[in-house]
Backbone as CSV, one residue per row, in Angstrom:
resi,resn,N_x,N_y,N_z,CA_x,CA_y,CA_z,C_x,C_y,C_z
1,MET,17.697,-10.690,-25.788,18.593,-9.893,-25.657,19.057,-9.173,-26.946
2,HIS,19.008,-8.006,-27.312,19.235,-7.299,-28.388,20.366,-7.756,-29.121
3,LYS,20.069,-7.734,-30.426,21.128,-8.230,-31.456,21.489,-6.819,-32.463
4,ASP,22.817,-7.069,-32.679,22.921,-5.847,-33.850,22.628,-6.442,-35.380
5,PRO,22.520,-5.494,-36.237,21.998,-5.912,-37.789,22.656,-6.925,-38.288
6,THR,23.802,-7.634,-37.659,24.114,-8.584,-38.211,23.817,-9.804,-37.928
7,GLY,22.948,-9.630,-36.742,22.245,-10.997,-36.277,22.995,-11.518,-34.959
8,VAL,24.185,-11.108,-34.444,25.121,-11.355,-33.367,24.961,-10.609,-32.429
9,ALA,24.707,-11.069,-31.342,24.517,-10.612,-29.767,25.493,-9.932,-29.558
10,PRO,25.746,-8.727,-29.022,26.929,-8.027,-28.428,27.290,-8.630,-27.354
11,ALA,28.804,-8.529,-27.465,29.773,-9.006,-26.826,29.524,-8.036,-25.323
12,LEU,29.376,-8.385,-24.358,29.405,-7.714,-22.929,30.754,-7.955,-22.204
13,PRO,31.295,-6.435,-21.584,32.438,-6.874,-20.838,32.393,-8.051,-19.690
14,HIS,33.310,-8.727,-19.529,33.483,-9.395,-18.316,32.844,-9.058,-16.962
15,ASP,33.124,-7.751,-16.532,32.825,-7.413,-15.161,31.033,-6.963,-15.427
16,LEU,30.804,-6.622,-16.288,29.347,-6.229,-16.676,28.635,-7.881,-16.412
17,ILE,28.904,-8.667,-17.050,28.387,-9.753,-16.788,28.482,-10.319,-15.166
18,ARG,29.692,-10.276,-14.794,29.876,-10.637,-13.394,28.907,-9.587,-12.370
19,ALA,28.817,-8.646,-12.757,27.718,-7.765,-11.828,26.253,-8.534,-12.044
20,ALA,26.142,-8.537,-13.068,24.692,-9.119,-13.455,24.493,-10.503,-12.640
21,ARG,25.334,-11.232,-12.893,25.178,-12.751,-12.192,25.168,-12.366,-10.788
22,ALA,26.034,-11.673,-10.200,25.625,-11.310,-8.727,24.416,-10.702,-8.215
23,ALA,23.974,-10.085,-9.437,22.217,-9.608,-9.200,21.589,-10.428,-9.133
24,PHE,21.696,-11.220,-10.146,20.686,-12.587,-10.106,20.896,-13.209,-9.087
25,GLY,21.973,-13.577,-8.397,22.106,-14.258,-7.342,21.420,-13.895,-5.986
26,ARG,20.847,-12.470,-6.125,20.282,-11.874,-4.955,19.053,-11.683,-5.363
27,LYS,18.432,-12.245,-6.430,16.826,-12.278,-6.914,16.611,-11.009,-7.761
28,ALA,17.707,-9.959,-8.112,17.148,-8.811,-8.944,16.526,-9.365,-10.342
29,THR,15.664,-8.436,-10.645,14.784,-8.566,-11.679,14.891,-7.856,-12.929
30,ASP,14.364,-7.708,-14.187,14.514,-6.816,-15.032,16.165,-6.361,-15.160
31,VAL,17.042,-7.310,-15.408,18.477,-7.010,-15.524,18.679,-6.604,-16.894
32,VAL,19.024,-5.226,-17.059,19.592,-4.645,-18.376,20.578,-3.863,-18.236
33,ALA,21.591,-4.056,-19.833,22.431,-3.253,-19.841,22.015,-2.389,-20.840
34,LEU,22.613,-1.193,-20.635,22.460,-0.047,-21.819,23.779,0.257,-22.306
35,ASP,24.117,-0.031,-23.644,25.493,0.375,-24.016,25.510,1.728,-24.591
36,MET,26.346,2.752,-23.905,26.236,3.905,-24.081,27.810,4.192,-25.149
37,ARG,28.162,3.603,-25.402,29.419,3.946,-26.237,29.166,4.762,-27.491
38,ALA,27.938,4.555,-27.870,27.755,5.385,-29.357,27.237,6.517,-29.136
39,ILE,27.042,6.829,-27.868,26.194,8.501,-27.441,26.962,8.972,-26.890
40,PRO,27.333,10.488,-26.698,28.087,11.372,-25.723,27.649,10.787,-24.312
41,SER,28.470,10.478,-23.529,28.015,9.804,-22.183,29.736,9.738,-21.330
42,PHE,29.460,9.748,-20.296,30.497,9.620,-19.192,30.916,8.131,-18.859
43,THR,30.168,7.181,-19.488,30.562,5.934,-19.035,30.207,4.793,-20.192
44,ASP,30.664,3.944,-20.363,30.451,3.034,-21.743,29.184,2.174,-21.409
45,TYR,28.721,1.694,-20.335,27.578,1.190,-20.048,26.943,1.334,-18.740
46,PHE,25.429,1.491,-18.759,24.802,1.162,-17.303,24.330,-0.102,-17.175
47,LEU,24.298,-0.655,-16.187,23.810,-1.946,-15.698,22.766,-1.545,-14.680
48,ILE,21.231,-1.821,-14.934,20.168,-1.449,-14.431,19.264,-2.556,-13.973
49,CYS,19.129,-2.759,-12.897,18.086,-3.943,-12.033,17.240,-3.432,-11.050
50,THR,16.437,-4.432,-10.973,15.247,-4.287,-9.945,15.229,-4.892,-8.705
51,ALA,15.083,-4.567,-7.522,14.924,-5.180,-6.095,13.583,-4.898,-5.559
52,GLN,13.221,-5.816,-5.122,11.706,-5.855,-4.477,11.622,-5.060,-3.525
53,ASN,12.469,-5.023,-2.646,12.187,-4.022,-1.666,13.653,-3.397,-0.932
54,SER,13.701,-2.680,0.176,14.894,-1.875,0.463,15.817,-3.071,0.848
55,ARG,15.669,-3.976,1.750,16.705,-5.094,2.141,17.040,-5.605,1.050
56,GLN,16.500,-5.923,-0.087,17.040,-6.746,-1.373,17.758,-6.070,-1.872
57,LEU,17.471,-4.610,-1.838,18.193,-3.220,-2.800,19.382,-3.489,-2.275
58,GLN,19.664,-3.334,-0.864,21.142,-3.355,-0.337,21.797,-4.703,-0.629
59,ALA,21.292,-5.969,-0.611,21.730,-7.155,-0.529,22.304,-7.153,-2.168
60,VAL,21.528,-6.802,-3.133,21.833,-6.770,-4.613,23.343,-5.832,-4.690
61,ALA,23.152,-4.514,-4.075,24.415,-3.659,-4.194,25.291,-4.173,-3.577
62,ASP,25.244,-5.010,-2.493,26.602,-5.504,-1.676,26.888,-6.656,-2.621
63,ALA,26.323,-7.569,-3.071,26.556,-8.573,-4.081,27.440,-8.062,-5.139
64,ILE,26.923,-7.074,-5.686,27.597,-6.706,-6.924,29.197,-5.979,-6.725
65,GLU,28.960,-5.514,-5.393,30.273,-4.603,-5.065,31.227,-6.075,-4.544
66,GLN,30.617,-6.951,-3.917,31.938,-7.997,-3.473,32.265,-8.710,-4.629
67,ALA,31.280,-8.985,-5.893,31.900,-9.701,-7.065,32.762,-9.128,-7.727
68,LEU,32.605,-7.891,-7.743,33.516,-7.124,-8.403,34.936,-6.805,-7.757
69,ARG,34.761,-6.772,-6.412,35.779,-6.446,-5.450,36.686,-7.906,-5.600
70,ASP,36.234,-8.895,-5.613,36.976,-10.200,-5.971,37.707,-10.223,-7.225
71,GLU,37.488,-9.293,-8.134,38.114,-9.354,-9.393,39.081,-7.935,-9.295
72,GLY,39.204,-7.281,-8.282,40.345,-6.261,-8.022,39.875,-5.006,-8.240
73,HIS,38.463,-4.746,-8.269,37.471,-3.394,-8.976,36.809,-3.046,-7.866
74,ARG,37.043,-1.755,-7.369,36.330,-1.072,-6.470,35.525,0.064,-6.957
75,PRO,34.442,0.233,-6.544,33.752,1.748,-6.923,34.335,3.002,-6.785
76,ALA,34.356,3.902,-7.759,35.036,5.312,-7.491,33.805,6.046,-6.501
77,HIS,32.825,5.501,-6.923,31.921,6.249,-5.851,30.515,5.818,-5.669
78,VAL,30.055,5.872,-4.619,28.578,4.836,-4.299,27.766,5.875,-3.642
79,GLU,26.807,5.937,-4.315,25.610,6.961,-3.866,24.236,6.161,-3.640
80,GLY,23.634,6.712,-2.642,22.231,6.231,-2.143,22.337,5.196,-1.188
81,ASP,21.303,4.517,-0.605,21.114,3.412,-0.009,19.672,2.957,0.052
82,GLU,19.380,2.016,1.228,17.896,1.439,1.076,17.062,2.319,1.214
83,ARG,17.069,3.629,2.038,16.323,4.388,2.252,15.829,5.212,0.981
84,SER,17.006,5.498,0.041,16.601,6.408,-0.819,16.002,5.266,-2.112
85,GLU,16.144,3.989,-2.015,15.608,3.258,-3.077,16.229,2.974,-4.199
86,TRP,17.591,3.445,-4.452,18.340,3.445,-5.407,19.644,3.558,-5.035
87,ILE,20.282,2.510,-5.500,21.890,2.354,-5.243,22.817,2.685,-6.310
88,LEU,23.593,3.499,-6.353,24.587,3.429,-7.941,25.972,3.416,-7.230
89,LEU,26.570,2.547,-8.236,27.941,2.071,-8.108,28.733,2.538,-9.188
90,ASP,29.370,3.339,-9.289,30.111,3.927,-10.503,31.474,3.372,-10.881
91,TYR,31.926,2.670,-11.519,32.949,1.891,-11.988,33.881,2.607,-12.934
92,PHE,33.554,3.781,-13.404,33.784,4.574,-14.308,33.311,4.051,-15.862
93,ASP,33.956,2.946,-16.277,33.437,2.443,-17.711,31.960,1.699,-17.518
94,MET,31.554,1.570,-16.170,30.198,1.083,-16.169,29.676,1.498,-14.706
95,VAL,28.474,2.042,-14.717,27.799,2.529,-13.766,26.501,1.712,-13.575
96,VAL,26.171,1.028,-12.145,25.201,0.222,-11.726,24.361,0.877,-11.041
97,HIS,23.114,0.711,-11.567,21.831,1.440,-10.790,21.054,0.199,-10.224
98,VAL,20.794,0.072,-8.912,19.876,-0.761,-8.335,18.713,-0.090,-7.732
99,PHE,17.610,-0.146,-8.343,16.075,0.458,-7.751,15.400,-0.778,-7.535
100,THR,14.490,0.075,-6.459,13.147,-0.598,-6.318,12.383,-0.180,-7.559
101,ALA,11.068,-0.908,-7.577,10.549,-0.901,-8.750,9.882,0.627,-8.980
102,GLY,9.466,1.168,-7.837,8.744,2.482,-8.006,9.748,3.559,-8.524
103,GLN,10.833,3.578,-7.995,11.838,4.433,-8.469,12.787,4.329,-9.688
104,ARG,12.560,2.657,-10.179,13.312,2.829,-11.463,12.106,3.249,-12.535
105,GLN,10.817,2.985,-12.261,9.715,3.494,-12.938,9.836,5.115,-13.239
106,PHE,10.054,5.874,-11.907,9.915,7.390,-11.755,11.113,7.640,-12.520
107,TYR,12.664,7.258,-12.294,13.794,7.677,-12.719,13.755,7.328,-14.598
108,ALA,12.984,6.445,-14.746,13.023,6.087,-16.170,14.339,6.147,-17.097
109,LEU,15.444,5.733,-16.509,16.829,5.698,-17.165,16.842,5.207,-18.507
110,GLU,15.986,4.029,-18.849,16.013,3.581,-20.055,15.588,4.444,-21.025
111,ARG,14.391,5.053,-20.747,13.614,6.315,-21.662,14.491,7.502,-21.676
112,LEU,15.154,7.774,-20.492,15.879,9.208,-20.634,17.207,8.915,-21.400
113,TRP,18.093,7.661,-21.521,18.707,7.447,-22.166,18.530,6.375,-23.536
114,GLY,17.660,6.961,-24.160,16.573,6.215,-24.949,17.869,5.978,-26.586
115,ALA,18.600,6.742,-26.558,19.481,6.314,-27.860,20.448,5.397,-27.382
116,ALA,20.544,4.819,-26.452,21.717,3.934,-26.302,20.792,2.182,-26.602
117,VAL,21.729,1.550,-27.081,21.414,0.098,-27.234,21.073,-0.225,-25.868
118,ARG,19.680,-0.934,-25.614,19.292,-1.737,-24.620,19.529,-3.126,-24.903
119,ILE,20.234,-4.042,-23.733,20.326,-5.215,-24.016,19.802,-5.832,-22.902
120,VAL,18.951,-6.749,-22.895,18.410,-7.760,-21.830,19.162,-8.863,-21.556
121,ILE,19.722,-8.686,-20.230,20.489,-9.820,-20.000,19.556,-11.056,-19.255
122,PRO,19.792,-12.290,-20.020,19.000,-13.285,-19.363,19.611,-14.014,-17.989
123,ASP,19.046,-14.499,-17.193,19.156,-14.798,-15.765,20.542,-15.711,-16.063
124,GLN,20.829,-16.535,-17.108,21.770,-17.473,-17.165,23.123,-16.663,-18.053
125,ALA,22.937,-15.550,-17.872,23.951,-14.636,-18.383,25.430,-14.966,-18.308
126,GLY,26.037,-15.120,-19.472,27.291,-15.617,-19.724,28.030,-15.613,-20.784
């Protein structure tokens, strides 16, 4: 996990951690948050994760959506599906990206938004 210069791991919002746990619950891999707050952006965080195939992609997105719905949050916008190999869930202050490995490499959001702080979330996020 990335740490700030003081050596303290950044505190992540509850909803982001809840979404990450839901993704891990469906066996998503390479779960990363990008802290966008210090750069000009339209959201505070990206949550990016990888699914192994299109079926798992939909399962991960559905699990995240359900976990946040249980907290009273619904995405303002959902884009993509298992055929596109990328599903985006927009919660205004957090945008969730669920990719297949090939699409994640192709779009390279972590490189595109390289000025954002990258935070690797371990499976036991909490």
